[in-house]
C-alpha positions in Angstrom: 21.8 54.8 1.4 23.4 52.9 4.2 25.2 50.7 1.8 27.1 48.3 4.5 23.9 47.9 6.5 22.3 47.1 3.2 25.0 44.4 2.5 24.8 43.2 6.2 21.1 42.1 5.9 21.3 40.9 2.3 24.3 38.5 3.2 21.9 37.1 6.0 19.3 36.4 3.7 21.7 34.6 1.5 23.2 32.6 4.0 19.8 31.5 5.0 19.0 30.6 1.6 22.2 28.4 1.6 20.8 26.5 4.8 17.5 26.0 3.0 18.8 24.1 0.3 20.6 21.5 2.5 17.2 20.4 3.6 16.5 19.0 0.0 19.5 16.6 0.1 18.2 13.6 2.2 16.0 13.1 -0.9 19.3 12.3 -3.0 19.7 9.3 -0.8 18.5 5.9 -1.7 16.7 5.6 1.7 14.3 8.5 0.7 14.2 8.7 -3.1 12.6 5.8 -5.3 16.1 4.8 -6.7 18.9 2.2 -5.6 21.6 4.5 -5.5 22.6 8.2 -4.8 21.2 10.6 -6.9 25.1 12.1 -7.4 23.4 14.7 -10.0 21.0 16.2 -7.8 23.4 15.8 -4.8 26.0 18.0 -6.8 23.6 20.5 -7.7 22.4 21.2 -4.3 25.5 21.2 -2.4 27.6 23.5 -5.1 24.2 25.9 -5.0 24.3 25.8 -1.5 28.4 26.5 -1.2 28.2 29.4 -3.8 25.2 30.9 -1.6 27.2 30.8 1.4 30.0 32.5 -0.2 28.3 34.8 -1.5 26.3 35.7 1.6 29.4 35.6 3.4 31.4 38.0 1.2 28.3 40.4 1.7 28.1 40.1 5.5 32.0 40.5 5.5 31.5 43.5 3.3 29.1 44.9 6.0 30.8 44.0 9.0 31.6 47.7 9.9 27.7 48.5 9.1 26.2 51.1 11.9 23.7 53.4 12.0 19.7 53.1 12.2 17.8 51.2 9.3 15.6 53.4 7.8 12.7 53.4 5.1 14.4 53.5 1.9 17.2 50.7 3.3 14.0 48.5 4.3 12.2 48.8 1.2 15.6 48.1 -1.0 16.3 45.2 1.5 12.9 43.5 0.5 13.3 44.3 -3.4 17.0 43.0 -3.4 16.2 39.9 -1.3 13.4 38.6 -3.9 16.1 38.9 -6.7 18.5 37.3 -4.6 16.1 34.3 -4.1 15.3 33.9 -7.8 18.7 34.1 -9.2 20.6 32.0 -6.0 17.4 29.6 -5.7 17.8 28.7 -9.5 21.3 27.6 -9.3 20.2 24.0 -8.4 18.1 23.5 -11.3 20.8 25.3 -13.5 23.5 22.9 -12.3 21.1 19.9 -12.5 20.4 20.7 -16.2 23.8 21.9 -17.8 25.7 19.0 -18.8 28.4 20.6 -20.6 27.5 19.8 -23.9 24.8 22.1 -25.2 24.9 25.3 -27.4 25.4 28.7 -26.2 21.6 29.2 -27.1 20.9 26.3 -25.4 22.4 27.3 -22.3 20.8 30.4 -22.3 17.1 28.9 -22.8 18.0 26.5 -19.7 19.2 29.2 -17.5 15.9 31.4 -18.3 13.7 28.2 -17.7 15.2 27.9 -14.4 15.1 31.7 -13.4 11.4 31.1 -14.3 10.9 27.7 -12.3 12.8 29.5 -9.4 10.4 32.8 -9.5 7.5 30.7 -9.9 8.7 28.7 -6.8 9.3 31.7 -4.3 6.6 34.0 -5.6 4.2 31.1 -5.0 2.9 31.6 -8.7 2.9 28.0 -9.7 3.3 28.1 -13.4 6.0 25.6 -14.7 7.8 25.0 -18.1 8.5 21.3 -17.3 6.6 19.1 -19.6 7.1 16.1 -17.6 7.5 16.6 -13.8 7.4 12.9 -13.2 10.5 12.3 -15.3 13.5 12.0 -12.7 16.0 12.4 -15.7 14.2 15.8 -16.2 14.4 16.5 -12.5 16.0 14.5 -9.9 13.9 13.9 -6.9 15.7 15.8 -4.5 15.8 19.0 -7.1 12.0 18.3 -7.2 11.7 18.3 -3.5 13.9 21.7 -3.7 11.1 23.2 -6.3 8.5 22.7 -3.4 10.3 23.9 -0.9 10.9 27.4 -2.7 7.1 27.7 -1.8 7.8 27.2 1.8 10.8 29.6 1.6 9.1 32.5 -0.5 6.1 32.2 2.0 8.0 32.0 5.1 11.3 34.0 4.1 10.0 37.6 4.2 8.2 36.9 7.5 12.1 35.6 9.0 13.4 39.0 7.7 10.5 40.7 9.3 11.5 39.0 12.8 14.9 39.8 12.1 14.3 43.6 11.5 10.9 44.5 13.2 12.8 45.7 16.2 14.1 48.3 14.2 11.1 50.8 14.4 10.2 52.4 11.4 12.0 49.8 9.1 10.0 46.9 10.6 6.8 48.7 10.0 8.0 49.3 6.3 8.9 45.8 5.4 5.7 44.7 7.0 3.7 47.1 4.9 5.3 45.6 2.0 3.2 42.6 2.4 -0.2 44.1 3.7 -2.7 46.7 2.6 -5.5 48.4 4.8 -6.1 49.3 7.9 -4.7 46.3 9.6 -4.4 47.3 13.4 -2.0 44.5 14.2 0.9 46.3 11.6 3.3 48.4 12.7 2.3 48.2 16.4 5.1 48.1 19.5 4.6 44.5 19.4 5.3 43.9 15.7 8.3 41.7 16.2 6.4 39.2 18.7 3.5 39.5 16.2 6.1 38.2 13.5 7.1 35.7 15.3 3.3 34.3 15.8 2.8 34.6 12.4 5.7 32.4 11.6 4.7 29.8 14.1 1.3 29.8 12.7 2.4 29.3 9.2 4.8 26.4 10.2 2.1 24.8 12.1 -0.4 24.8 9.3 2.4 22.9 7.0 2.8 20.6 10.1 -0.9 19.8 10.2 -1.5 19.8 6.8 1.3 17.2 5.9 0.1 15.0 9.1 -3.5 14.8 7.4 -2.3 14.2 4.0 -0.1 11.3 5.1 -3.0 9.8 6.7 -5.1 9.9 3.8 -2.7 7.9 2.1 0.1 10.4 0.9 3.9 9.6 1.4 6.1 11.7 3.3 7.4 13.2 -0.1 4.2 14.1 -1.3 2.7 15.4 1.5 5.4 17.7 2.2 5.6 19.1 -1.1 1.6 19.5 -1.5 1.6 21.2 2.0 4.5 23.5 0.8 2.2 24.6 -1.8 -0.8 24.5 -0.2 0.0 27.0 2.7 2.2 29.1 0.7 -0.6 29.2 -2.0 2.0 28.2 -4.7 0.7 25.3 -6.4 3.9 23.3 -7.5 2.8 19.7 -7.7 5.0 16.6 -7.9 2.7 15.0 -10.5 1.8 16.1 -13.9 -1.9 16.0 -13.1 -1.5 18.2 -10.0 -3.9 16.7 -7.1 -6.1 15.3 -9.7 -3.3 12.4 -9.6 -4.3 11.1 -6.2 -8.3 10.5 -7.3 -9.0 11.0 -3.8 -11.7 13.5 -2.5 -10.8 13.6 0.9 -7.1 14.9 -0.3 -9.3 17.3 -2.4 -11.5 18.6 0.4 -8.5 18.8 2.8 -6.2 20.7 0.5 -9.2 22.7 -0.6 -9.6 23.8 2.8 -6.3 24.5 3.9 -6.0 26.7 0.8 -8.8 28.5 2.2 -7.7 28.9 5.3 -3.9 30.2 4.3 -5.6 33.1 2.6 -7.4 34.4 5.6 -5.3 37.3 7.6 -3.0 35.6 10.2 -3.9 38.0 12.6 -7.3 36.6 12.6 -6.1 33.1 12.6 -4.3 34.2 15.5 -7.6 35.9 17.1 -9.2 32.3 16.5 -6.8 30.7 18.2 -7.1 32.8 21.1 -10.7 32.4 21.1 -11.5 36.2 20.3 -14.1 35.1 17.9 -15.9 38.7 17.8 -12.6 40.1 15.7 -13.5 37.6 13.2 -17.4 38.3 13.2 -16.7 42.1 12.7 -13.9 41.9 10.3 -15.1 43.0 6.8 -12.7 41.4 4.4 -13.1 38.1 5.6 -16.8 38.1 5.4 -16.8 39.6 1.9 -13.4 36.9 1.1 -15.8 34.2 2.0 -19.0 35.5 0.1 -17.2 36.0 -3.0 -15.6 32.6 -2.7 -18.5 30.7 -2.1 -20.9 32.8 -4.2 -18.4 31.8 -7.2 -18.2 28.2 -6.1 -22.3 28.3 -6.3 -22.5 29.9 -9.7 -20.0 27.7 -11.1 -21.6 24.7 -10.0 -24.8 25.7 -11.2 -23.4 27.2 -14.7 -21.5 23.6 -14.8 -25.0 21.6 -14.4 -26.6 24.0 -17.0 -24.0 23.4 -19.7 -23.2 19.5 -18.9 -19.8 20.1 -17.5 -20.7 17.8 -14.7 -23.0 14.4 -14.7 -24.3 15.4 -11.2 -24.5 17.5 -8.1 -21.6 15.7 -6.2 -19.5 15.9 -8.8 -20.1 19.7 -9.5 -19.5 20.6 -6.1 -16.1 18.4 -5.9 -14.8 20.2 -8.9 -16.0 23.7 -8.4 -15.0 23.8 -4.8 -11.7 22.8 -5.0 -10.7 24.7 -8.4 -12.5 28.0 -7.4 -10.7 28.1 -4.2 -7.5 27.2 -5.9 -8.1 30.3 -8.4 -9.0 32.7 -5.9 -6.3 32.0 -3.5 -3.7 32.0 -6.4 -2.6 28.4 -5.6 -3.2 26.8 -8.8 -3.5 23.2 -7.8 -6.2 21.6 -10.2 -8.1 18.5 -10.1 -9.8 19.4 -13.5 -9.1 21.1 -16.7 -11.2 24.2 -16.2 -10.4 25.6 -19.5 -13.0 22.8 -21.0 -15.9 24.4 -18.9 -18.2 26.5 -20.3 -17.4 29.9 -21.0 -19.3 31.7 -18.4 -17.4 29.4 -15.8 -14.1 30.2 -17.3 -14.9 34.0 -17.5 -15.5 33.9 -13.7 -12.4 32.1 -13.1 -10.6 34.7 -14.8 -12.0 37.8 -13.1 -11.3 35.9 -9.9 -7.7 35.7 -10.7 -7.8 39.5 -9.8 -9.5 39.2 -6.7 -7.0 37.1 -4.3 -7.4 36.3 -0.6 -6.9 38.5 2.5 -4.1 40.9 3.3 -1.9 39.7 5.5 -1.9 36.2 4.2 0.3 34.3 1.8 -2.3 35.5 -1.2 -1.1 37.6 -4.1 -3.4 39.4 -6.4 -5.0 42.6 -5.5 -6.4 41.5 -2.2 -9.9 41.7 -0.9 -9.7 44.6 1.2 -8.5 46.8 -1.9 -11.8 45.9 -3.8 -13.9 46.7 -0.7 -12.0 49.8 -0.3 -12.8 51.0 -4.1 -16.2 49.8 -4.1 -17.1 51.7 -1.1 -15.4 54.9 -2.8 -17.2 54.6 -5.9 -20.4 54.3 -4.2 -19.7 57.5 -2.3 -18.7 59.0 -5.3 -21.9 58.1 -7.2 -23.9 59.6 -4.0 -21.8 62.9 -4.4 -22.9 63.2 -7.9 -26.5 64.3 -7.1 -25.5 65.1 -3.2 -22.6 67.2 -3.6 -22.2 68.4 -0.2 -22.9 65.0 1.3 -20.4 64.1 4.1 -19.7 60.3 4.4 -17.5 58.1 6.6 -16.0 55.0 5.5 -16.1 52.3 8.0 -14.2 48.9 8.1 -14.8 46.5 10.9 -17.3 48.4 12.3 -15.1 51.4 12.8 -14.5 54.7 10.9 -11.4 54.8 8.7 -8.5 57.4 9.7 -7.1 59.1 6.7 -9.5 57.4 4.2 -8.9 59.7 1.5 -5.5 58.6 1.4 -6.3 54.9 1.8 -8.4 55.5 -1.2 -5.8 57.2 -3.3 -3.3 54.4 -2.6 -5.9 51.6 -3.5 -6.5 53.6 -7.0 -3.0 54.1 -7.4 -2.1 50.6 -7.2 -5.4 49.5 -9.6 -4.0 51.9 -12.0 -0.4 50.6 -11.6 -1.5 46.9 -12.0 -3.5 48.0 -15.0 -0.4 49.6 -16.8 1.8 46.6 -16.0 -0.8 44.2 -17.5 -0.9 46.1 -20.7 2.7 46.7 -21.2 3.4 43.1 -20.4 0.6 41.7 -22.9 1.9 44.2 -25.5 5.4 42.9 -24.9 4.4 39.3 -25.2 2.3 40.1 -28.6 5.3 41.5 -29.8 7.9 39.0 -28.6 5.9 35.6 -29.6 6.2 34.8 -33.4 3.0 34.5 -35.3 4.4 31.7 -37.4 4.7 29.4 -34.1 0.9 30.3 -33.3 0.0 29.6 -36.9 2.0 26.3 -36.9 0.5 25.0 -33.8 -3.1 25.6 -35.7 -3.9 28.9 -33.5 -5.0 32.0 -35.2 -4.0 35.6 -34.0 -7.1 36.1 -31.7 -6.4 33.3 -29.8 -2.7 34.6 -29.3 -4.0 38.0 -27.5 -6.3 36.0 -25.3 -3.8 33.4 -24.3 -1.2 36.3 -23.7 -3.6 38.1 -21.7 -4.3 35.1 -19.5 -0.7 34.3 -19.0 -0.3 37.9 -17.9 -3.0 37.5 -15.3 -2.1 34.5 -14.2 1.4 35.5 -13.2 1.0 38.9 -12.0 -1.9 37.4 -9.7 0.1 34.4 -9.0 -2.1 32.2 -9.6 0.1 29.8 -12.2 -2.5 28.1 -14.9 -4.3 30.3 -17.0 -6.6 29.8 -19.8 -6.3 28.5 -23.4 -2.5 27.7 -24.2 -1.9 28.1 -20.7 -4.8 26.0 -19.1 -4.1 23.6 -16.2 -3.3 20.9 -18.4 -0.7 23.0 -20.0 2.3 25.1 -19.4 4.7 27.8 -20.4 7.5 25.8 -22.4 6.4 26.8 -25.8 7.1 30.5 -25.2 10.0 32.6 -26.6 12.8 33.5 -24.4 11.8 37.0 -24.0 8.5 35.8 -23.2 9.9 33.9 -20.0 11.8 36.7 -18.9 8.6 39.2 -19.0 6.9 36.5 -17.1 9.4 36.2 -14.5 9.1 40.0 -14.0 5.4 40.2 -13.5 5.5 37.2 -11.0 8.2 39.1 -8.7 6.1 42.3 -9.2 2.9 40.7 -8.4 4.3 39.0 -5.4 5.9 42.0 -3.8 3.1 44.7 -5.1 5.4 46.2 -7.7 6.6 49.1 -5.6 9.7 47.5 -3.6 11.1 46.1 -6.9 10.6 49.0 -9.0 11.8 51.3 -6.2 15.4 49.9 -6.2 15.9 50.7 -9.9 15.2 54.6 -9.0 18.6 56.6 -9.1 17.2 59.0 -6.3 16.9 55.9 -4.1 20.6 55.7 -4.2 21.9 59.2 -4.2 20.0 61.0 -1.7 20.9 60.8 2.1 19.4 58.7 4.7 16.2 60.5 6.2 
């Protein structure tokens, strides 16, 4: 492992994070905030955190000042994994400094720190889960820190892309970094023009944020709310500035706009670029895109019918309005809400739970398993079924109208990832059942079976980056009541789900650090 080179790039990442904190400072001033005076608490928290991050980043950059040699795959993967840990820990500093008053007991401080780490991880990973009971209470979270909370979505969605731009010129290292964010036969990944593509993707990402912000302001939002909800939409994050999320606005135009942009943000960015260039054929033949849209609108239609049948909605337009927004929000792993879908019928709730494990397209800001993995899985299972009665059958997997090279290797990778998700899910679920005391659940009027289901939906919501779950973690509730240990489990799940497990696990592998670079 080339530690000086690792330190150099991690220093750059930390300095970028320090600079990002400064963009939230203007909201501490009276001409942007609602108050009539400076928000000294938020100002101190952001400035102090930025200085600490700058010192830390500068120190790492200085430690790597004599770095030389090529950046290989192991360094690239380590940079991605460690960067997300840095994002979470350093990004939590403004919350910690803004919350701790110095009069808390040791146990209270530990709980505050864990809560703020949870909130930071939720923001950067785009999970959208929260431990805040009253987001609108500025004594709990000043406006500038509320903006930073939403800005973590923007940084988390774009931050790794910026890292790609910095490193894609390093050949195989650039490929390794880019592959941590995508899966499947995406021809745009790892080509000789990868660095150029990364700049284009970053431009599309910023452009979508700018367009959505403008539209939301036209539709009635102020600048603060428009920016925060744009960050949460394009990064598929879902942290709102209001307790009732997007439902606060009671504006169908805003709901349709955000819903549509959530759907767009989960399309492969290379396909969005193709659309900009007018290369519509690439969209027409793309297998993943068609499956993504088919699943999305199929579930919207099913939830509409089920809701009308079970009288969850009074009429067709209301059914379409709430089904369209909330189904898109769950499949894209955004987590915004316009209705408490935990009160819907069992079929609709079950559909939404399954949808948590689908996600958007590879090469987008979506988390979860990704549609392309499901496509490969079902094609592989269909081939296996055929071979049970035609063992000599020779088949070719086709995606996007073309035969897939190394289909067996791709299939193995997909099955391994599904297996890893299953293992992590079971371990995390059992850990939560052990960490959450039964007495607390009984006092809340719950029963042990409810605890099992609530913990399961919590695991699904965090590892897939959805945010809200069902039951005790429904859209109208939050994670505040869970124990410190459980919140740490949820935090780890959000990080594992965002970078697809392996880049984070690999940094804890001794062999990564001992063996010589190859």
